[in-house]
FIKOLZA-1660 file (N, C-alpha, C; in steps of 0.1 Angstrom, whole numbers, plus 5000, padded with zeros to 4 digits):
% residues 61
   i   px   py   pz ch aa at
   1 2593 3230 5516  A  M  N
   1 2601 3237 5525  A  M CA
   1 2601 3255 5520  A  M  C
   2 2595 3266 5530  A  E  N
   2 2589 3275 5526  A  E CA
   2 2605 3285 5520  A  E  C
   3 2600 3294 5509  A  Q  N
   3 2613 3303 5503  A  Q CA
   3 2623 3305 5512  A  Q  C
   4 2617 3314 5522  A  Q  N
   4 2623 3322 5534  A  Q CA
   4 2634 3313 5538  A  Q  C
   5 2629 3300 5543  A  K  N
   5 2638 3293 5548  A  K CA
   5 2650 3286 5540  A  K  C
   6 2646 3286 5527  A  I  N
   6 2656 3282 5518  A  I CA
   6 2666 3297 5517  A  I  C
   7 2663 3307 5516  A  I  N
   7 2671 3319 5518  A  I CA
   7 2681 3315 5527  A  I  C
   8 2675 3318 5541  A  D  N
   8 2680 3316 5555  A  D CA
   8 2692 3303 5553  A  D  C
   9 2691 3296 5548  A  E  N
   9 2699 3283 5548  A  E CA
   9 2712 3289 5535  A  E  C
  10 2707 3298 5528  A  I  N
  10 2719 3302 5519  A  I CA
  10 2725 3311 5521  A  I  C
  11 2718 3319 5530  A  N  N
  11 2726 3330 5533  A  N CA
  11 2736 3327 5547  A  N  C
  12 2734 3314 5553  A  Y  N
  12 2740 3310 5565  A  Y CA
  12 2752 3300 5561  A  Y  C
  13 2750 3294 5548  A  F  N
  13 2761 3288 5539  A  F CA
  13 2769 3298 5537  A  F  C
  14 2766 3310 5531  A  K  N
  14 2777 3320 5527  A  K CA
  14 2787 3327 5541  A  K  C
  15 2775 3327 5549  A  A  N
  15 2782 3336 5562  A  A CA
  15 2794 3327 5565  A  A  C
  16 2789 3314 5567  A  Q  N
  16 2798 3307 5576  A  Q CA
  16 2811 3302 5565  A  Q  C
  17 2807 3302 5553  A  S  N
  17 2822 3298 5543  A  S CA
  17 2828 3311 5548  A  S  C
  18 2824 3326 5548  A  I  N
  18 2833 3337 5550  A  I CA
  18 2840 3333 5560  A  I  C
  19 2835 3329 5572  A  T  N
  19 2841 3327 5582  A  T CA
  19 2849 3318 5588  A  T  C
  20 2848 3305 5578  A  D  N
  20 2857 3295 5579  A  D CA
  20 2866 3301 5570  A  D  C
  21 2868 3312 5559  A  L  N
  21 2880 3313 5553  A  L CA
  21 2887 3325 5560  A  L  C
  22 2884 3332 5567  A  L  N
  22 2888 3341 5577  A  L CA
  22 2897 3335 5588  A  L  C
  23 2889 3324 5592  A  Y  N
  23 2899 3319 5603  A  Y CA
  23 2908 3309 5596  A  Y  C
  24 2908 3304 5588  A  Q  N
  24 2921 3298 5576  A  Q CA
  24 2930 3303 5572  A  Q  C
  25 2928 3319 5569  A  Q  N
  25 2935 3330 5565  A  Q CA
  25 2946 3336 5583  A  Q  C
  26 2939 3330 5592  A  N  N
  26 2946 3339 5604  A  N CA
  26 2940 3351 5606  A  N  C
  27 2929 3356 5603  A  L  N
  27 2929 3370 5601  A  L CA
  27 2918 3371 5613  A  L  C
  28 2911 3359 5618  A  I  N
  28 2903 3359 5630  A  I CA
  28 2908 3350 5643  A  I  C
  29 2909 3349 5653  A  S  N
  29 2912 3340 5661  A  S CA
  29 2902 3329 5667  A  S  C
  30 2903 3316 5670  A  F  N
  30 2893 3306 5672  A  F CA
  30 2880 3313 5677  A  F  C
  31 2884 3322 5692  A  V  N
  31 2874 3328 5699  A  V CA
  31 2864 3336 5693  A  V  C
  32 2870 3342 5684  A  E  N
  32 2861 3350 5672  A  E CA
  32 2856 3344 5666  A  E  C
  33 2862 3333 5659  A  Y  N
  33 2854 3320 5648  A  Y CA
  33 2844 3316 5655  A  Y  C
  34 2845 3314 5669  A  D  N
  34 2830 3305 5676  A  D CA
  34 2822 3316 5675  A  D  C
  35 2825 3326 5683  A  K  N
  35 2811 3338 5686  A  K CA
  35 2804 3343 5669  A  K  C
  36 2814 3340 5662  A  L  N
  36 2808 3348 5642  A  L CA
  36 2800 3330 5642  A  L  C
  37 2801 3322 5644  A  T  N
  37 2796 3308 5641  A  T CA
  37 2783 3309 5646  A  T  C
  38 2783 3313 5663  A  E  N
  38 2769 3314 5666  A  E CA
  38 2761 3325 5664  A  E  C
  39 2767 3337 5660  A  L  N
  39 2763 3344 5656  A  L CA
  39 2753 3341 5642  A  L  C
  40 2759 3336 5633  A  N  N
  40 2756 3331 5618  A  N CA
  40 2740 3322 5622  A  N  C
  41 2744 3311 5628  A  R  N
  41 2730 3303 5635  A  R CA
  41 2720 3312 5641  A  R  C
  42 2722 3319 5650  A  Q  N
  42 2713 3329 5653  A  Q CA
  42 2705 3338 5643  A  Q  C
  43 2713 3343 5638  A  T  N
  43 2707 3353 5625  A  T CA
  43 2703 3345 5616  A  T  C
  44 2704 3332 5609  A  F  N
  44 2699 3326 5600  A  F CA
  44 2690 3315 5603  A  F  C
  45 2695 3309 5614  A  S  N
  45 2685 3300 5620  A  S CA
  45 2684 3290 5607  A  S  C
  46 2696 3283 5604  A  P  N
  46 2698 3269 5595  A  P CA
  46 2688 3260 5599  A  P  C
  47 2685 3253 5593  A  L  N
  47 2672 3243 5594  A  L CA
  47 2679 3232 5605  A  L  C
  48 2692 3228 5603  A  F  N
  48 2694 3220 5614  A  F CA
  48 2705 3224 5630  A  F  C
  49 2703 3240 5628  A  A  N
  49 2710 3248 5639  A  A CA
  49 2711 3238 5656  A  A  C
  50 2700 3234 5655  A  D  N
  50 2697 3223 5669  A  D CA
  50 2708 3213 5669  A  D  C
  51 2711 3206 5659  A  L  N
  51 2721 3194 5658  A  L CA
  51 2736 3196 5660  A  L  C
  52 2737 3212 5657  A  F  N
  52 2748 3219 5658  A  F CA
  52 2756 3217 5668  A  F  C
  53 2767 3216 5671  A  P  N
  53 2774 3216 5688  A  P CA
  53 2776 3229 5689  A  P  C
  54 2775 3234 5706  A  K  N
  54 2775 3246 5708  A  K CA
  54 2791 3257 5703  A  K  C
  55 2799 3247 5706  A  T  N
  55 2812 3252 5702  A  T CA
  55 2818 3244 5690  A  T  C
  56 2828 3245 5684  A  L  N
  56 2835 3239 5673  A  L CA
  56 2848 3237 5677  A  L  C
  57 2854 3226 5676  A  E  N
  57 2868 3224 5672  A  E CA
  57 2875 3225 5662  A  E  C
  58 2882 3232 5662  A  K  N
  58 2890 3235 5650  A  K CA
  58 2904 3238 5656  A  K  C
  59 2913 3227 5647  A  S  N
  59 2926 3227 5651  A  S CA
  59 2936 3236 5640  A  S  C
  60 2946 3240 5643  A  S  N
  60 2955 3251 5637  A  S CA
  60 2960 3236 5627  A  S  C
  61 2962 3245 5616  A  V  N
  61 2972 3234 5604  A  V CA
  61 2984 3244 5602  A  V  C
% end
């Protein structure tokens, strides 16, 4: 795996972790969460992005 792909994977993981945290803390809505997730995938092109579902199902706890 080339170095840029590894960097993209790490950056995607960081960005998605922040997105998850914002949603868990009720700082963003599910619609915003879904849009950010899609933007993270487009921006960082994670290795298995094609395997991820288009929308995510997150239930409020």
